[in-house]
Rosetta silent file (secondary structure, phi, psi, omega in degrees, C-alpha in Angstrom):
SEQUENCE: MKFFDLPSGFGILISNEESVLIDKIKQNQGCVAKKSLDAREQTVAAGLVAKDVLTRTRRDGKLYYLIAAVDQIWRI
SCORE:     score description
SCORE:     0.000 S_00000001
   1 L     0.000  143.307  177.885  143.890   14.468   35.403 S_00000001
   2 E  -132.567  160.959 -179.779  140.305   15.625   35.609 S_00000001
   3 E  -102.506  127.593 -179.313  138.152   17.896   33.536 S_00000001
   4 E  -120.359  128.464  178.393  136.813   21.044   35.248 S_00000001
   5 E   -85.111  120.703  176.988  134.128   23.258   33.726 S_00000001
   6 L   -77.439  155.013  178.123  134.953   26.943   34.089 S_00000001
   7 L   -60.786  -22.196 -179.168  132.140   29.437   34.724 S_00000001
   8 L   -75.911   -8.240 -179.817  132.869   30.944   31.311 S_00000001
   9 L   102.127  -10.000  177.692  131.674   27.742   29.657 S_00000001
  10 L   -87.828  162.120  175.808  135.116   26.433   28.750 S_00000001
  11 E  -113.968  155.330 -178.739  136.671   23.314   30.193 S_00000001
  12 E  -143.781  145.420  174.872  140.166   22.861   31.591 S_00000001
  13 E   -84.649  133.696  176.663  142.252   19.882   32.681 S_00000001
  14 E  -127.444  154.635 -179.703  143.340   19.955   36.315 S_00000001
  15 L   -77.485  167.938  177.533  145.572   17.602   38.271 S_00000001
  16 H   -63.107  -36.859  178.973  144.346   15.303   41.031 S_00000001
  17 H   -63.703  -42.091  177.798  146.056   17.553   43.588 S_00000001
  18 H   -66.283  -37.751  178.637  144.174   20.576   42.256 S_00000001
  19 H   -63.267  -40.754  178.561  140.940   18.571   42.307 S_00000001
  20 H   -62.640  -41.570  178.883  141.433   17.678   45.982 S_00000001
  21 H   -66.080  -41.590  177.648  141.915   21.368   46.830 S_00000001
  22 H   -61.498  -42.530  177.612  138.787   22.363   44.890 S_00000001
  23 H   -62.124  -39.075  178.007  136.795   19.704   46.774 S_00000001
  24 H   -62.602  -41.173  179.595  138.157   21.057   50.072 S_00000001
  25 H   -68.986  -40.084  177.878  137.026   24.566   49.139 S_00000001
  26 H   -61.574  -35.809  178.686  133.592   23.297   48.045 S_00000001
  27 H   -67.233  -24.787  177.618  133.158   21.634   51.445 S_00000001
  28 L   -97.065   35.710  177.673  133.735   25.047   53.074 S_00000001
  29 L    61.074   33.162  174.512  130.853   26.619   51.122 S_00000001
  30 L    79.369   12.103 -178.069  133.094   27.706   48.249 S_00000001
  31 E  -146.190  135.354  177.537  135.416   29.870   50.342 S_00000001
  32 E  -143.346  140.790  179.090  138.574   29.129   52.330 S_00000001
  33 E   -75.263  142.370  179.948  141.034   31.391   54.150 S_00000001
  34 H   -60.853  -37.263 -179.158  144.592   31.398   52.864 S_00000001
  35 H   -64.740  -23.664 -178.901  145.929   30.918   56.416 S_00000001
  36 H   -80.013   -9.232  178.974  143.997   27.650   56.759 S_00000001
  37 L   -95.593  145.818  174.827  145.946   26.140   53.843 S_00000001
  38 L   -77.939  176.635 -173.468  149.418   24.676   54.204 S_00000001
  39 H   -60.561  -41.723 -179.668  152.290   25.937   52.032 S_00000001
  40 H   -66.202  -43.866  179.338  151.765   23.374   49.255 S_00000001
  41 H   -62.949  -34.884  177.090  148.017   24.041   49.098 S_00000001
  42 H   -65.179  -38.533  177.978  148.720   27.774   48.846 S_00000001
  43 H   -66.364  -43.322  178.304  150.996   27.123   45.863 S_00000001
  44 H   -64.221  -41.726  178.905  148.362   24.949   44.188 S_00000001
  45 H   -62.278  -39.618  177.752  145.704   27.601   44.894 S_00000001
  46 H   -62.658  -37.835  176.414  147.875   30.277   43.278 S_00000001
  47 H   -66.084  -37.254  178.086  148.112   28.091   40.166 S_00000001
  48 H   -70.784  -29.146  173.997  144.342   27.690   40.114 S_00000001
  49 H   -65.721  -41.235  178.958  143.955   31.470   40.335 S_00000001
  50 H   -65.081  -29.237  178.749  146.152   31.762   37.243 S_00000001
  51 L   -87.371    0.937 -178.563  143.894   29.232   35.477 S_00000001
  52 L    67.551   22.578  175.436  140.755   31.229   36.465 S_00000001
  53 L   -84.918  -39.676  177.436  139.381   28.326   38.504 S_00000001
  54 E  -116.242  157.967  169.938  139.709   30.246   41.791 S_00000001
  55 E  -122.302  153.621  179.575  139.633   33.919   42.650 S_00000001
  56 E  -112.929  133.012 -179.349  141.441   35.588   45.515 S_00000001
  57 E  -138.951  156.886  179.012  139.725   38.246   47.593 S_00000001
  58 E  -112.148  127.119  176.663  140.422   40.234   50.741 S_00000001
  59 E  -132.625  128.100  177.903  137.816   40.497   53.509 S_00000001
  60 L    51.735   37.361  177.167  138.438   42.110   56.862 S_00000001
  61 L    79.786    6.047  179.360  142.181   42.133   56.215 S_00000001
  62 E  -117.188  147.114  177.385  142.362   38.383   55.433 S_00000001
  63 E   -90.438  137.664  178.944  142.897   36.682   52.073 S_00000001
  64 E  -129.751  148.418  171.628  140.359   34.113   50.889 S_00000001
  65 E  -105.774  131.706  179.745  140.199   31.788   47.916 S_00000001
  66 E  -123.305  150.492  172.023  136.801   31.424   46.251 S_00000001
  67 E   -71.805  131.209 -172.450  135.598   29.225   43.443 S_00000001
  68 L   -64.312  143.606  172.188  135.327   31.555   40.461 S_00000001
  69 L  -116.600  162.453 -174.808  132.006   32.851   39.203 S_00000001
  70 H   -57.298  -42.318 -177.080  131.375   34.321   35.774 S_00000001
  71 H   -72.937   -8.430 -178.796  131.208   37.928   37.009 S_00000001
  72 H   -97.502   -5.801 -176.923  134.585   37.583   38.787 S_00000001
  73 L   -97.129  115.594 -173.916  136.594   36.635   35.699 S_00000001
  74 L   -77.352  -16.731 -175.838  138.004   39.748   34.034 S_00000001
  75 L   -82.006   -7.940 -178.672  139.056   38.056   30.781 S_00000001
  76 L   -82.559    0.000    0.000  135.511   37.411   29.613 S_00000001
């Protein structure tokens, strides 16, 4: 387990598997296409979207996962 600081200022515990996926997205400049992820990574990414760590967006007809920013979180 690792501690991840959300853009809202709160912290959340994430698993090592989730941490590896976040690092992979950070290496791709904070954005990764859903098609480039395998099935397990897509499931983990969906869980991170539910935790407000990632956001999902559509560009040019493709889905992308982005590391969340404060202005992208609707619950704040």
